[in-house]
C-alpha positions as CSV (number, residue, x, y, z in Angstrom):
1,M,4.6,25.1,7.8
2,A,4.5,28.8,8.6
3,N,8.2,29.3,6.7
4,H,6.4,28.1,3.6
5,T,3.9,28.9,0.5
6,I,2.0,27.1,-0.4
7,I,1.7,25.4,-4.0
8,T,-1.7,25.6,-5.8
9,S,0.4,24.3,-9.3
10,F,3.0,22.6,-10.9
11,L,5.1,23.1,-13.6
12,L,5.7,20.1,-15.9
13,M,8.9,19.9,-17.7
14,S,9.7,20.1,-21.5
15,F,12.0,18.2,-23.3
16,S,13.4,21.2,-24.9
17,D,14.2,24.9,-24.5
18,I,14.7,25.3,-28.2
19,W,11.5,25.9,-30.1
20,E,12.7,24.1,-33.2
21,L,13.0,20.9,-31.2
22,Q,9.6,21.6,-29.2
23,I,7.7,21.8,-32.6
24,L,9.8,18.4,-33.3
25,H,8.5,16.3,-30.0
26,A,5.0,18.0,-30.7
27,V,5.1,16.2,-34.1
28,L,6.8,13.2,-33.1
29,F,4.3,12.3,-29.6
30,S,1.4,13.4,-32.2
31,L,2.5,10.7,-34.9
32,I,2.9,8.2,-31.9
33,Y,-0.8,9.3,-29.9
34,L,-2.3,8.8,-33.4
35,A,-0.7,5.2,-34.3
36,A,-1.5,4.1,-31.0
37,L,-4.8,5.3,-31.0
38,M,-5.3,3.5,-34.4
39,G,-3.6,0.5,-33.5
40,N,-6.1,0.2,-30.1
41,L,-9.2,0.9,-31.7
42,L,-9.1,-1.2,-34.9
43,I,-8.0,-4.1,-32.5
44,I,-11.2,-3.5,-30.4
45,L,-13.3,-2.9,-33.3
46,V,-12.0,-6.3,-35.1
47,T,-12.1,-8.0,-32.0
48,T,-15.7,-6.7,-31.2
49,M,-17.2,-7.6,-35.3
50,D,-15.0,-10.8,-35.6
51,H,-17.5,-13.8,-33.8
52,H,-14.3,-15.8,-34.4
53,L,-12.2,-14.2,-32.0
54,H,-14.9,-14.0,-29.4
55,T,-12.9,-16.2,-27.0
56,P,-11.1,-15.3,-23.9
57,M,-7.9,-14.4,-25.2
58,Y,-9.3,-11.6,-27.5
59,F,-11.7,-11.0,-24.9
60,F,-8.8,-10.0,-22.3
61,L,-6.8,-8.5,-25.6
62,K,-10.0,-6.0,-26.2
63,H,-9.5,-4.7,-22.4
64,L,-6.5,-4.7,-22.8
65,S,-6.4,-1.9,-26.0
66,F,-8.8,0.2,-24.2
67,I,-6.5,0.4,-21.3
68,D,-3.8,0.8,-23.7
69,L,-5.9,3.7,-25.2
70,C,-6.8,5.1,-22.1
71,Y,-3.4,5.0,-20.0
72,I,-1.3,6.8,-23.4
73,S,-4.2,9.6,-23.2
74,V,-3.8,10.7,-19.9
75,T,-0.1,11.7,-20.1
76,V,1.0,12.5,-23.9
77,P,-1.4,14.7,-25.1
78,K,-0.8,17.5,-22.4
79,S,2.9,17.2,-23.4
80,I,2.0,18.3,-26.4
81,F,0.1,20.9,-25.8
82,I,3.1,22.1,-23.5
83,S,5.4,22.0,-26.4
84,L,2.9,23.9,-29.0
85,T,2.1,26.3,-26.3
86,Q,5.4,26.6,-24.1
87,S,2.6,26.8,-21.2
88,N,3.9,23.9,-18.9
89,S,1.9,24.6,-15.6
90,I,-0.9,22.2,-13.9
91,S,-3.0,22.7,-11.4
92,I,-3.2,20.4,-7.9
93,P,-6.3,18.7,-9.3
94,E,-5.7,18.3,-12.5
95,C,-2.4,16.9,-11.6
96,A,-4.3,14.3,-9.1
97,I,-6.3,13.3,-11.5
98,Q,-3.7,12.3,-13.8
99,V,-2.0,10.6,-11.3
100,C,-5.1,8.7,-10.9
101,F,-5.7,7.3,-13.8
102,V,-2.4,7.0,-14.6
103,L,-2.2,4.3,-11.7
104,L,-5.6,3.6,-12.8
105,F,-4.4,2.0,-15.9
106,V,-1.1,0.8,-15.0
107,C,-2.0,-1.3,-12.3
108,A,-5.5,-2.7,-14.7
109,E,-2.8,-3.4,-16.8
110,L,-0.6,-5.1,-14.4
111,A,-3.8,-7.3,-13.2
112,L,-4.6,-7.7,-16.7
113,L,-1.9,-9.7,-18.1
114,T,-1.9,-11.4,-15.3
115,V,-5.5,-12.6,-16.1
116,M,-4.2,-13.7,-19.9
117,S,-1.1,-15.6,-18.5
118,Y,-3.6,-18.0,-16.7
119,D,-5.7,-18.1,-20.0
120,R,-2.5,-19.0,-21.8
121,Y,-1.9,-22.0,-19.3
122,A,-5.2,-23.4,-19.3
123,A,-5.9,-23.3,-23.2
124,I,-2.3,-25.0,-23.0
125,C,-2.1,-27.1,-19.9
126,C,-5.6,-27.7,-18.8
127,P,-7.2,-28.5,-22.3
128,L,-9.9,-30.4,-21.6
129,H,-11.1,-28.1,-18.8
130,Y,-10.6,-25.0,-20.5
131,E,-14.0,-23.9,-21.4
132,T,-15.2,-24.4,-17.9
133,L,-12.1,-22.8,-16.4
134,M,-12.6,-19.7,-19.0
135,N,-16.3,-19.3,-19.4
136,R,-18.2,-16.1,-20.4
137,G,-18.9,-15.7,-16.5
138,A,-15.1,-16.1,-15.0
139,C,-13.7,-13.7,-17.7
140,I,-16.1,-11.0,-16.6
141,Q,-15.5,-11.7,-13.3
142,M,-11.0,-11.3,-13.8
143,A,-12.0,-8.5,-16.3
144,A,-14.0,-6.7,-13.7
145,A,-11.4,-8.0,-10.7
146,S,-8.7,-6.3,-13.0
147,W,-10.4,-2.4,-13.3
148,V,-11.5,-3.2,-9.6
149,S,-8.0,-3.8,-8.4
150,G,-6.6,-0.4,-10.9
151,S,-9.6,1.5,-9.5
152,L,-9.0,1.0,-6.0
153,S,-4.9,1.4,-6.0
154,G,-5.1,4.5,-8.3
155,I,-7.6,6.4,-5.8
156,M,-5.4,4.8,-2.7
157,H,-2.1,6.3,-4.4
158,T,-3.4,9.8,-5.2
159,V,-5.2,10.2,-1.8
160,S,-2.4,9.2,0.0
161,T,0.3,11.5,-2.5
162,F,-2.2,14.6,-1.9
163,S,-3.2,14.8,1.8
164,A,-0.5,16.8,3.1
165,P,0.2,20.0,1.0
166,F,2.9,20.8,-1.3
167,C,5.4,23.8,-0.9
168,K,9.2,22.9,-1.5
169,A,9.2,24.1,-5.3
170,R,7.0,24.0,-8.5
171,G,8.9,22.4,-11.1
172,L,8.2,18.8,-10.7
173,G,11.2,17.5,-13.4
174,Q,8.8,15.3,-15.2
175,F,6.3,15.7,-18.5
176,F,3.6,14.5,-16.4
177,C,2.6,14.3,-12.8
178,E,4.6,11.1,-11.5
179,I,4.4,10.1,-7.4
180,P,8.4,9.7,-6.6
181,H,9.1,13.8,-8.1
182,L,5.6,14.8,-6.4
183,L,6.9,13.4,-3.1
184,K,9.8,15.4,-3.4
185,L,8.1,18.7,-3.3
186,S,5.6,17.7,0.0
187,C,5.7,19.7,3.1
188,A,5.3,16.1,5.1
189,Q,8.5,13.7,4.5
190,P,8.2,10.9,5.1
191,N,4.8,10.3,3.6
192,F,4.1,7.5,5.8
193,A,0.7,6.8,3.7
194,E,2.0,6.7,0.4
195,I,5.3,4.9,1.6
196,G,2.5,2.1,3.0
197,T,0.5,1.9,-0.2
198,T,3.6,1.9,-2.4
199,I,4.7,-1.1,-0.3
200,T,1.4,-2.8,-0.6
201,T,1.1,-2.6,-4.4
202,T,4.9,-3.0,-5.1
203,I,4.3,-6.7,-3.1
204,L,1.0,-7.6,-5.6
205,G,2.8,-6.8,-8.4
206,L,5.8,-8.9,-7.5
207,G,2.7,-10.9,-6.7
208,C,1.2,-10.9,-10.2
209,F,4.8,-11.4,-12.2
210,F,6.1,-14.4,-10.1
211,Y,2.4,-15.7,-10.8
212,I,3.3,-15.2,-14.8
213,V,6.5,-16.4,-14.9
214,I,5.6,-19.8,-12.6
215,S,2.6,-19.8,-15.8
216,Y,4.5,-19.9,-18.6
217,V,7.4,-21.9,-16.6
218,Y,4.3,-24.8,-17.1
219,I,3.4,-23.4,-20.1
220,F,7.1,-24.0,-21.8
221,S,7.5,-27.5,-20.4
222,T,3.9,-28.4,-21.4
223,V,5.0,-27.0,-24.9
224,L,8.1,-28.8,-25.5
225,R,6.3,-32.1,-24.5
226,M,4.2,-31.9,-27.4
227,P,5.0,-34.1,-30.4
228,S,3.9,-32.4,-32.9
229,T,5.8,-29.9,-34.3
230,G,3.3,-27.9,-35.8
231,G,1.5,-27.3,-32.5
232,R,4.8,-26.8,-30.8
233,S,4.8,-23.7,-33.0
234,K,1.9,-22.7,-32.9
235,A,1.4,-22.9,-28.5
236,F,4.6,-20.7,-29.1
237,F,3.3,-18.0,-31.6
238,T,0.2,-17.7,-29.4
239,C,2.3,-16.9,-25.8
240,L,5.2,-15.2,-27.7
241,P,3.2,-11.7,-28.2
242,H,1.8,-11.8,-24.5
243,L,5.2,-13.2,-23.5
244,I,6.9,-10.1,-24.9
245,V,4.0,-7.3,-24.2
246,T,4.5,-8.5,-20.2
247,T,8.1,-8.1,-20.2
248,V,8.3,-5.0,-22.3
249,F,5.6,-3.4,-19.6
250,F,7.3,-4.8,-16.0
251,T,10.9,-3.7,-17.1
252,T,9.9,-0.4,-18.0
253,A,7.2,0.1,-15.0
254,F,10.1,-2.1,-12.8
255,V,12.9,0.7,-14.0
256,A,11.0,4.3,-14.0
257,H,9.9,3.3,-10.1
258,I,13.0,2.4,-8.7
259,K,15.8,5.2,-10.4
260,P,15.9,7.5,-7.5
261,T,14.8,11.0,-8.7
262,S,17.4,13.2,-9.3
263,D,17.5,17.2,-7.4
264,T,18.7,18.1,-11.6
265,P,16.4,16.7,-14.0
266,S,17.6,15.1,-17.3
267,V,17.3,13.6,-20.7
268,L,17.2,10.3,-19.1
269,D,14.5,10.9,-16.6
270,L,12.5,12.0,-19.6
271,L,13.5,8.9,-21.8
272,V,12.6,6.1,-19.2
273,S,9.4,7.5,-18.8
274,V,8.9,7.8,-22.4
275,F,9.8,3.8,-22.6
276,Y,7.2,3.5,-19.4
277,V,4.5,5.8,-20.7
278,V,4.3,5.6,-24.5
279,V,6.0,2.1,-25.7
280,P,4.1,-0.3,-24.3
281,P,0.8,1.1,-25.6
282,T,1.8,2.2,-28.9
283,L,3.8,-1.4,-29.0
284,N,1.3,-3.5,-27.8
285,P,-1.3,-3.8,-31.1
286,V,1.8,-4.0,-33.3
287,I,3.0,-6.9,-31.2
288,Y,-0.4,-8.9,-31.5
289,S,-1.8,-8.1,-34.6
290,L,1.7,-8.8,-36.8
291,R,2.4,-12.0,-34.7
292,N,-0.9,-13.2,-35.0
293,K,-2.5,-15.1,-37.9
294,D,-6.3,-14.6,-36.8
295,M,-5.9,-10.9,-36.2
296,K,-4.3,-10.7,-40.0
297,A,-6.9,-12.4,-41.6
298,A,-9.9,-10.4,-39.5
299,L,-7.8,-7.4,-40.1
300,A,-8.3,-8.4,-44.0
301,K,-11.8,-9.0,-43.3
302,L,-12.5,-5.3,-41.9
303,V,-10.5,-3.9,-45.2
304,K,-12.2,-5.5,-47.5
305,Q,-15.6,-5.0,-46.2
306,V,-14.7,-1.5,-45.3
307,F,-13.7,-0.8,-49.3
308,S,-17.1,-3.1,-50.7
309,Y,-19.0,-0.6,-48.6
310,I,-17.0,2.6,-50.3
311,A,-17.4,0.9,-53.6
312,F,-21.4,0.2,-53.0
313,Y,-21.7,4.0,-51.8
314,D,-20.0,5.2,-54.7
315,N,-22.5,3.4,-57.3
316,F,-25.3,5.7,-55.8
317,S,-23.9,8.6,-56.0
C-alpha cells in the first residue's frame, strides 16, 4: 500500500476519440433517452389515470416503468455529458452512488419481473382464486418486497466494493461504473466481501429465473388445454410481452456479468453494456404498448382528452 497512490476519481470510457463520432453518440443517446423517458412516463400516466387499468398486472407494469425510467437515468445522461464536454472524470462518491442505484434498479426489476410472472400464473392457472391471491394488500407487499430487495442488494454491493481503496489505475474501461471493472482497480484482491455478495445475489437471481421458467411451463400447459381458440390467443398475447421483456433483460444482464473483463477496453464491452443498460428500459414500453390492446385503447383515449383540452382552451383564447 505504501508504494501505491490512492485513487480519488476514475476515468470513464468514451465511445470514440473522434469529435464527430462523440457528437453522433451524444445525439443518438439523447434520442434513445428521450424515447425511454416518454414511453415509460406515458405508461405511468395511462395506468394511473385510466380506471380500467387499475388491475394487478398494470399496477406492476407501472412500477416496472418507473424502475426503467430511473435505471436509464443513472447512466445515460452522464455518458451524454462526457461526449459533449470530453470530461470523463467521475469522483469515487459519485461512482459509488451510480453503482448503488444501478444495482438497486437491476435487482428490483428482476424481483418485479418474477412477481409479474406469478401474477400471470395466478390469472391463467388459478382464475377462481385470482382476486384472493392478488388482492390489493398482496400486490403492495410484493411491489414493496421488490424495492426492498433491490435496495439491500445495491447497498451491500456498494459497501463491499468500496470497502477497500483503489490504487492500480484510474481508467475503468466502461462508460459507467461497473463492479467487475472496479474490482480490477482495487488494492485488496481478491475482495472476499464482494465475492460473497455476488454469490448470494447470483443464487437469488437464478432462483428468480427458474421460478419464472417454471411459471411459464404451467402457464403454457394450461393455455394449450383451453378449448377456445380465442381464449388461447388472448392468453398468449397477454403473456408474450412479459416473456419477451424477461428474456431480453435476463440475457443482457447475464452476458454482461459472465463476460470476463479485458485489460484493454474494447467496443464489444461497450456494446454489451449498452444492450444491458439502455435497451431494456427503451424496449419495455414499446413491447407493452404495441402488443396490448388495452394499453393502445387507453393511450388513444388519453390523446383524445389532450386534444379536447387544447381545443377547449383555444376557444377561450
